[in-house]
Legacy VTK file of the C-alpha trace (Angstrom):
# vtk DataFile Version 3.0
C-alpha trace
ASCII
DATASET POLYDATA
POINTS 110 float
105.077 105.396 92.776
105.537 102.520 95.656
102.518 102.252 97.930
102.973 103.887 101.534
104.189 101.096 103.956
103.148 102.828 107.106
99.378 102.866 105.759
99.776 99.171 104.744
100.714 98.378 108.138
98.038 100.302 109.729
95.858 98.517 107.524
97.520 94.983 108.600
96.947 96.012 111.889
93.119 96.402 111.703
92.943 93.297 109.677
94.627 91.250 112.261
93.596 87.540 111.814
90.853 88.231 109.281
89.742 84.833 108.036
90.281 84.199 104.372
92.944 87.255 104.241
95.511 87.454 101.414
97.635 90.134 100.238
98.677 90.922 96.449
100.570 93.469 94.954
98.653 94.989 91.786
97.962 98.096 90.167
100.921 99.995 92.038
99.634 99.178 95.378
98.997 96.519 97.429
95.548 94.682 97.595
93.829 93.236 101.093
91.693 90.476 99.899
89.012 88.596 101.630
88.289 85.112 100.614
89.934 86.037 97.146
87.735 88.893 96.415
89.403 92.768 97.099
88.289 94.469 99.802
90.870 97.740 100.307
93.808 98.749 98.317
96.681 100.762 99.714
97.107 102.639 96.547
100.579 103.848 94.899
99.335 107.217 94.318
98.276 107.538 98.231
95.340 106.702 100.175
92.979 103.914 99.661
90.546 102.278 97.251
87.799 100.722 98.967
85.235 98.219 97.929
82.003 99.215 98.748
78.227 98.124 97.801
77.362 99.888 94.711
74.154 100.854 95.885
76.241 103.095 98.601
78.621 104.429 96.555
76.882 107.917 95.901
76.210 108.424 99.698
79.954 107.374 100.595
81.310 109.778 97.693
79.601 112.769 99.651
82.165 111.865 102.713
84.933 114.296 102.806
88.105 113.101 100.753
85.957 110.656 99.015
85.184 110.428 95.430
84.313 107.757 92.655
87.345 105.450 91.646
88.198 105.949 88.204
90.632 103.283 86.101
91.958 104.998 83.001
89.145 107.406 82.617
86.514 104.677 83.273
83.845 104.704 86.464
84.523 101.592 88.900
81.189 100.848 90.069
81.335 99.890 93.660
84.527 101.165 94.587
86.005 104.476 96.900
89.085 106.375 96.519
89.910 107.764 99.758
92.151 110.595 99.963
95.590 110.466 102.140
93.977 113.147 104.459
90.658 111.157 104.653
92.329 108.247 106.264
94.968 109.721 108.267
93.116 109.239 111.555
93.039 106.069 113.216
89.200 106.176 113.514
88.588 107.165 109.957
91.072 104.314 108.467
89.028 101.951 110.730
85.686 103.153 109.147
86.850 102.992 105.741
88.700 99.407 106.044
85.522 98.164 108.096
83.641 99.023 104.833
85.568 97.179 102.463
86.147 93.807 104.574
82.344 93.883 105.363
81.369 94.212 101.711
84.147 91.754 100.240
82.619 89.362 102.781
79.319 89.402 101.219
80.751 88.053 97.827
81.159 84.541 96.866
84.835 83.319 97.800
86.819 82.757 94.643
LINES 1 111
110 0 1 2 3 4 5 6 7 8 9 10 11 12 13 14 15 16 17 18 19 20 21 22 23 24 25 26 27 28 29 30 31 32 33 34 35 36 37 38 39 40 41 42 43 44 45 46 47 48 49 50 51 52 53 54 55 56 57 58 59 60 61 62 63 64 65 66 67 68 69 70 71 72 73 74 75 76 77 78 79 80 81 82 83 84 85 86 87 88 89 90 91 92 93 94 95 96 97 98 99 100 101 102 103 104 105 106 107 108 109
């Protein structure tokens, strides 16, 4: 299933001219990368995958529409899957995108 182009465009608008920003198609979605590190992925299955500080994962998973990310049954530490309904509003989307970009910005450039 292709990713949601409208959602991808909304994420692009939020990112604007973020330094070191790049896009890459992967996992059936579109990854937004900061200095070579994935920050936010617009998922082919809908919604987002957001990179977060693993120490904050449990707290963020408690938010409505958020859950731990799993790939092929394996948990991915430091990633949150956000349901489409939880990022439909502009403020909610901006909050999730900001979290991913902020955390990716703390990682060494690749």
